[in-house]
N, C-alpha and C positions, 0 to 999 in steps of 0.2 A: 568733751568740748571739741568744737571744730570751727573752722572759718569757711565762710561761703566763697570768698575770693582769696584763695591761697596764694595765687601769684602776686597779690598785693603785698605779701609779707616780705618779699625781697626788697621792695621799694621802702618799706618801713625800716629794714635793717640798714640800707644804704643811707637813708635820710638821717637816721639817728647817729650813725658814725660820722657823717659829714657835719652835723651840728656840733658834735663833741669836738671834732677837729677844729671847727671854726672858733668855738669858745676858747680852746687851748691856745690857738694862734693869737686871738685877740688879747688874752691875758698876758702872754709873753710880750706882745707888741706894746701893751700898756706899760709894763714894767720897764722896758727899754727906754721908752719916751720919758717916763718920770725920772729915770736915772740921768738922762741927758740934761735936764733943767734944774734938778734939785740935788744938792749934795747928800750923800748918804747919812751924814751925822745929823743933818737937819730934817731928814725924811721922817724919822720917828716922832719928832715934835709936831710936824705938820699933819700927820695922820693919826693923831691920838684919838682913840675910840673907834676907828674904822677897822672892822674885822675882815681879814682876807678869807677866813673860813666861811663867813656868812655870804660873802660875794660868790664863792664857789658853790655854796649850797643853793643859792638863788639860780645860778646857771644850771645846776643839776635838776632843780625843780622845773625849769623851762624845758630842758631836754626830756624829762619824764612826761611832761604834759604833751609835748609834740608827739612823742612816741605813742602814748596811749590814744591820742586823737587819731593818729593814722591807723592804729590797730582797730579802732572803732569803725573806720571806713571799710576794713576787711570783713565786717559783719560776723563777729563771734557768735556762736550758737552753742547752747548747752541744754540737753534734754530734748525730747521729741514726743509727739503724739501721733498715733496712727490715724490716717484720714483716708476715706474712700473717695478716689478721684472718679468723677462722673463726666461723661461727655455725650453729646447728641450726634447722631449720624444715621446713615442709610445702610441697608444690606444690599450689597452688589455682588453678583456672581458673574465672573468672566469665563466664557466658554471659548476655547480655541480649537479650531479644526487642525488635526495632526495627520490627515490622510496624505497619500503620496501626491495628490494633485496640488498640495500646498508647496511642493518643491518647484513649481513653475516659476520661471524667472522673468515674467512679464512686468513685475515691479522688483527693483533691485534691493538686496541681492536675491531674495526669493520671497514668496508669500508668507511662509511660516516665520521667517526672521522678522519681517515687518510687523506681523501680528503680535509677536512677542514683545517687540519694542513699544508698540502702541499700548499693550496691556500694562507695561511698566510705567508708561507716561500717565495712564489713567489712575494707577495706584498712587502716584505722587500727587495728583489732583485730589483724590479722595483720601487724604491722610487722616481725616477724622471719621471715616466710615469703615465698617467691617466688610472685607473683601474676601471672596473665595475663588477657587480656580477649578474648572472642569475641562478635562481633555477628552476629546472624542474623535473617533474615526468610524469604523464599523460598529463600535460600541462606545459607551461613555463611562468615565470614571471620575469621581471627586478627588482631584489631586491635592487640594488644600481646602480645609473647611473655613467657615466664616471666622475671621480673626482680625485683630488690629496689628498683628505682627507683620511689619513690612519686610523684614528679612526672610521670614518663612515663605511669603508670597513670591519674593524675588527669586529665591532658590528653586521654588517649584516651577516658575515660568522658564528659568534658564535650563531646567532639566528636560523640557519638552523636545521631542523629535518625532520623526515619522515612524519610528519603531517602538514607541512607548505603548501603543495600542496594537496588539497582535492581529486584530481583525481588520481587514482592509475595507475601504469604502468611506462614505460620509453619512452617518445616521444622525441627522439633525433632530429628529423626533426623540431619540434616546437621550441626546444632550439636554433637551428641554425637560424631559421627565427626571433626569438626574438632578438638574437644578431645582426642580420643584421639591424633590425629596430632601435636598440640602437645607431648605427653610424649615427647621424643626419648630421654631418658636411661633406661637400664635399671637400676633399683636397687630396693631393698626398700621404698622410700618409697611411701606410699599416693598414688594419683592421685585428686584430689578435684575434682569439678565442682559448682559452685553455679549453678543454673539459675533465672533470673528470667524468668517468662513468665506469660501468662494461660491457657496450655494449649490454644489454638485451633490444632490440628495439621492439616496438609494431607494427608499421604500415609498416615498410620496406621501407620508403621513405628517409632514412638518406643519402644514397650515392647520390641520385638524388638531394636532397636539397643542399648537399655540393658542387656539381658541379655548381649549380646556384649561390651559394655564392661566389665561386672562380671567376666567371665572374665579380662580383662586387668588386673584389680586396681583398677578405677575405682569410686569411690563417688559417687553422684549425689544431691545434696540439692536438692530442688525448692522454690522459693519462689513461692507463688501471688500474683500481682499483679492485684487487681481484686476484684469481688464476684460471688457466684453470680447475683444478679438482673441484673447487667450494666448497660449504658448504650448509648444510641444514639451512633453514631460521627459526629462532626462534623469537617469539614475546612474550610480556607480556600483560596480560589483566589488567583491572582496579584494580584488587586485588593483582597484582604483581605475579600471577602464570604464569609460562613459558609454552608456547605451540608452535607448529610448524605451519607455514603457509601452507595451503592445497589448492588444486584446487577444482573444482566443484565435482569431483569424490571422494574427500576425500584423495587424494594422497599427501604425503609430498613433498613440493617444494624444489628442490636443485638448487641453483643459481650458474652459471659458468661464468667466464670471456670470452667474445666473442672477442678475439683478431683479428680475421679475419675481422669482420665488422669495427672495429676501424682503422685497417690498410687501408682498402678501403676508409674510410672517409678522412683520412690524405692524401692519394695519390691523391684523387679527388680534393683536395684544395691546393696542392703543400706544404703540411706540412709533418709531420712525426709522427709516433706512438712511445710512450715510456711507459714501464711498471713502475708503481709507486713503487719506492724503497726508498733509503735514500735521504736526502736533497741535497747531492752532485749531484744527477741526475738532479734535478730541476735547480741547479746552472749551470750545463753544458748546459741544454736546453736554459736558458736565455742568457748565454754568447756566445754560439755558433750559436744559431738560431734566437733569438729575438734582441739582442743588435746590430748586424751588420745591421739591416734593417734601411732604411731612417727614420729620425725623423722629427717631425714638431715642429716649435717654437710656444709656447703657451704664452699668457699673463695671468699669474696666479693671481696676486693680486698687489695692490699698498702698498708700505711699506714706512716708514718714514726713511729718511736718515739724521741723525743728523750731525751738524757741529762740528768738533773738535776744542776745544779752549785750548788745552794744551800749545800752543805757548805763550799765555799770562803769564801763570805761569812760564814757562821757562825764559821769559824775565824778570819777577820780581826776579827770582833767580839770574840772572846775575847782575841785579842792586844791590841787597843786598850784593852779594859777592864783587862787586866793592866798595861799600860804606864801607864795613868792611875792605877792604885792604887799602883804602885811609884815613880812620879815625885813627889818631895817638892816642897813649895812653897818651902822654904828652901834656900839654897845656901851653900856656904862663902864666907866673905868674901874669902879670898885668891884663890879661883878665879873668874876672870872669863871668861865665855863671851860674847863680843860677838855681838849679833844672832842669838843662838841662838833666843830665843823667837819673833821674827818668822819665822825660817826654819821653825821647827817648825809655826807657825800656817799658813804658806803651804803646807807639805807636807800638812798635814791638810786644808786647803781644796781642794788639788789632788786628794787622794784622794777627798774627797766629790764633787767635780765629775766625776771619772772614773767614779765609781760610778753617777752619774746618766746618763752618756752612753749606755751600752748600751741602755737602755730606749727612747731616742729614735732611735738609729741603726738598731738591729736589730729594732725592734718592728713594722715594716711588713709582714713576711711573715705573721705571725700575724694582723695586721689584715686582710690580703687573704683569708686563710682564713676568718675570721669573716664577712667580707662575703659570701663565696661560700656559706657555710653558712646565712646569713640570707636567701639568695635575691637579693642585690644583685649580680648577675653583672657588670653594667657597671662598678661601682666596683671589684670584685675584679679585673677585667681591666686596668683602668687602673693599679691598684696593682702587679700582677705585671709589667706592661710597664715601670713605673718602676724596679722592681728589676732587670729585665733590662738596663737601660741601664748598670748597674754590673757585672752579671755576665751578659754576653751569651751565654756558652758553658755555662750551667748547664742540663742537660737537665730536671731536676726542675721548675725554674721555667718552662721552656717547656711542659712537660706541664700544669702547673696553669693557665698562661695559656690554653692550648688548651681545657681543660675549661671555663674561665669564658667564653671566646669562643663555644664550642659552645652553652652554656646561654643566652647572650645572643643566639643566632641570627645571630652574625657568622661565618658558616661559612668565609669566605675567610681570616680571621685564624686561625680554628681549624686550618685546613689548614696554614698557615704554621708555627704553633707546634708542632703535632704532628709535622710533618716535621722540625723542628729537634730535637725530643726523641728522635728515632730515632738521632741521632748519638752517644748516650751508650754507655757500656760495660756498663750493667746490662741483661741480656737480658730480664728480667721487665718492666722499664720500657719497653724497645723493643717487647715484645709488646703491652702495653696501649696504647702510643702508636699502633702500627699498627692495632689494633682501632678505636680512636677516630678515627684518620685515615680509615678506611673509612666510619665513620658520618658524618663531616663531608662527605666526598665525596658520599655518598648524599643527604644533606639538601641540599647545594648543587645536585645534579642535579635534585632535586624542585622547587627554586625557579627553575630555569632555564626560560625561555620558548622558547628555541631547541631543537628536538628533537636537533640534532646536538650542542649543548653538553650536553644531558642525557645522551646516549649516552656522550660523552667522560668526563663526571664519574663515571658509573656504572661504566665500565670501570676507572677509577682506583680506585674503591671495591673492585671485585673483586680487583685486584692487592693492595691493602692487606689485605683479609681473607685472601687466600691466604698472604701472608707471615706474618700473625699465626698462621694454622693451622700453618705450618711451625715456628714457634718454640714453639708449645704445641699439640700434637695433641689434647689433651683439652679444649680451649676449645670448649664446645658452643655458646656464643653466637656466636663467630666463624663456626662451621660453619653455624649457622642463618642468620645474616645473609648469608653468602656465597651460600647457595642461594636466599634470597629476592631478593637483588639480581640474581643470574643469571637467575632466572625473569622478573623485571620487565624486564630488558634484552632478553631474547628476545622478550617480548610487544611491546615498543616497536619492535624491528626488524621483526617480522612486520607490525605495523600500518603502518609506513612502506613496506614492500614492497607491501602491499596497496593503499595509497594511490597508490603509483607505478604499479602495474599499472592501476588504475582511470583514472589520468590518461593513461597511454599509450593505453588503449582509447578514451578520449574523444577524444584527439588523432587517433588513426587513423580513428575514425568521422567526425570533422570533415573530415579530409583526403579520405576517400572521398566524402563528400557534396559536397565542393567540386569534386573531379575529375568526379563525375557531372554536377554542374551545368554545369561548363565544357564537358564533352562534349555535353550537351544544347544549350547555347548554340551550340557550333560546328556541330552537326548542323543546328540550326534556321537558322543563318546560311547554311550550305551549301545547304539546301533553298530558302531565299529567293533565293539567287544563281542556282540552277538554274531556279527558276520565272521569275525576272526575265529570264534569258537566253532561255528558251523563249518568253516573252511578246514579247520584242523580235524574236526570229526570226519569230514568227507575224505580227507587225505588218509586218515587211519583206515577207513573202510576200503579205500582203494588199495592200500598196502595189504590188508587182510585178503582181499579178493585176488590180488596178484599172487600172494603166497599159496592160496588155495588152488589157483589155476596151475601154478608150477607143480604143485604136488600131484594133481590129477594127471598132468601131462607125463610126469615121471612114471606114475603107476600104469598109464596107458602104454607108454613105451615098453615098460617091463612086460606087460601082457602080450604086446605085439611080438616082442622078441621070442617069448616062449612059444607062441603060436607058430611063428615062422620056423622055429627049430623043428617042431612037430611036422609041419607040412613039408619041409625039405626031406625029412626022412621018408615020408609016404609018397609024395608026388614032387619030385625035384623040379620038373619043368613048370608044372602048374604053380608050384610054390614060388618059383622065380618070378613069374608074371604077376602073381598076386602080390608078391613082395614089392615089385616095382610100382604096382598100382597103389598100394597102401603108402609107399614112400612118397609118391606123388601127392596123394591126398594129405599126408602129414605136412609136406612142404607147402602145399597150396592153402592150407587152412589158416586163416588169420587168428592171431592171439587176441584175448580180451583187452590187453593193454592197447592194441592198435584200434579197437572199436570204441574206446571211451570218448564220449562227447561232452559239451558244456551243459551243466545242469541249469534248471530254471532259476535257482537262487543266484548262480553266478551271472546269468544273463541280466537278472533284475539289478544286481549290484553294478554291473557295467553300465546299464542305462542310467542309474542314479548318479554315477560318477560323471557321465557325459552331461547330465542335466545341470550339475554344479558348475560346469564350465560355460554355461550359457550366459549371455549378457542381455539385460533388458534394454530395449530401444525406447528412450524417453521422448515423448511427444511434446514439443514446445509450441503452444498456441501463439497466435499473433497478438501482441500487446494492444489492447484497446482501452479507451476511457469511457466511463459512463456519464461524464459531465454533459449536461444539456446546453444548448446554445442560449438558454434563458437565464444563465447564472448571473448573480449580481456582480457588478463591477467592483474591483478592489483597489481603485485609485481615488 
């Protein structure tokens, strides 16, 4: 049981207490006035048959009737039915230019800020329409799909800046193609694109693309942001210093509004062009151009339709008033009903107390809903969790708690509650719970810092969206979210595979360099060992040769001394001359040790050692760019 107007319960309590206080004061005042005019010993004879208890019971009946009547005004409700809420509306895609030319301050504070404020004003006007958001610069991206969610659209618009699209420039044709792809449903509804841009197009295909879009039933309304005179583009670097945007020749860029192009795009798609001004212009655009277009009936969501039970309280009020009217103050003298008045008063007080209890016991579910609708998602979540402690197996409460947790960005709690809501018997509730469970897994994966955790969460999101599609094959939102998550998951896996390949290549290259270095060291060590062994062998040969020469010299000296002795004995003079000549020859003859020269191997090693000391002269060519002068502008 619940009350639609819970704040009214405080007035019921105050009015009841005030009425009780009034009757008590009136009773005491009446007793004092009677005592002033009638003697106490005569009072019993004058009031024979009048029952004080019945008088009090009648007052209690009046208090109960007033209390129940005011509780009926609070609209008590008990039980509910699920009802599908339908509404009619348009499909509108808002495309906002986020190129650097939108930083021009020819309209204050700058073009991009004014375009974002105008988009939010348009969403407030189109409160019953499905609205999407496309951000574009050098490329285009569907920032927010077609939805009735005002908060999601507002957050997406506020997140726009000139760095959200990494490719510079203004590709209006790509923005139109992205908007065409966003219209997945084939129906008779008009496809409307509201384009906020300054008209600085890159590729020149905007008019041709608009003509093709018009054949698919799209109408493009172009909103010019800026002034024809234009403004110099200023940007700030990382240190907050202001500078101008320049082209390749270093010239300062001045951005101007291209009204002619925007008018051609609007005419090609049966729309019209409007210069961005005050909010009244957007209001006129919506009321005069968009609102008269044929609308499509959408099935937005299922809501609870509670059963009104105020009739019961009004019936009780009528009964109490009738009893109060038929209950006389006098009683028969012979008839004595002991303790009847106190019992009647106690029963009336009990009825009044029980009438007040439902508002305090069952009013928390409505309070949680109001907290949620007021944007206080944390309070709503706490209230739903408190209710779940009493009813832990209620799927509807789990679903509402999951929605509050999702809006509060507590995605783990949202996953838990949506998973519990699936256990219900209502297939439509299961389908919506699976859809929101997929959204919660996707957001949790976005917040995950670990790539593996992100992949795991997105895989669970795919499973939830797949199950939601099985329960409702016509759920276009589940189909779109499934394809979007699938695409992002494939991109993330490809990115991880590429990173792994790059890492493997880097490791292989390091291993090859390491192996080559080890081989070079081993070869160098082997060459050194060979050279050392050759040098040792050469030194040994030199020592052997020296010993052999010394031995031959000693034998020669010995033979010479013997010959000299013989010659002195035979020819003293001739022997002396010959001895002197031989002595001269012996002294003048060089030894083998003096004639040793550098071997070819030693010379080769000396050259190799000198080659290792050489340094390579690195040639540094002049840095040049291969960019042509016909490159597309990036502002």
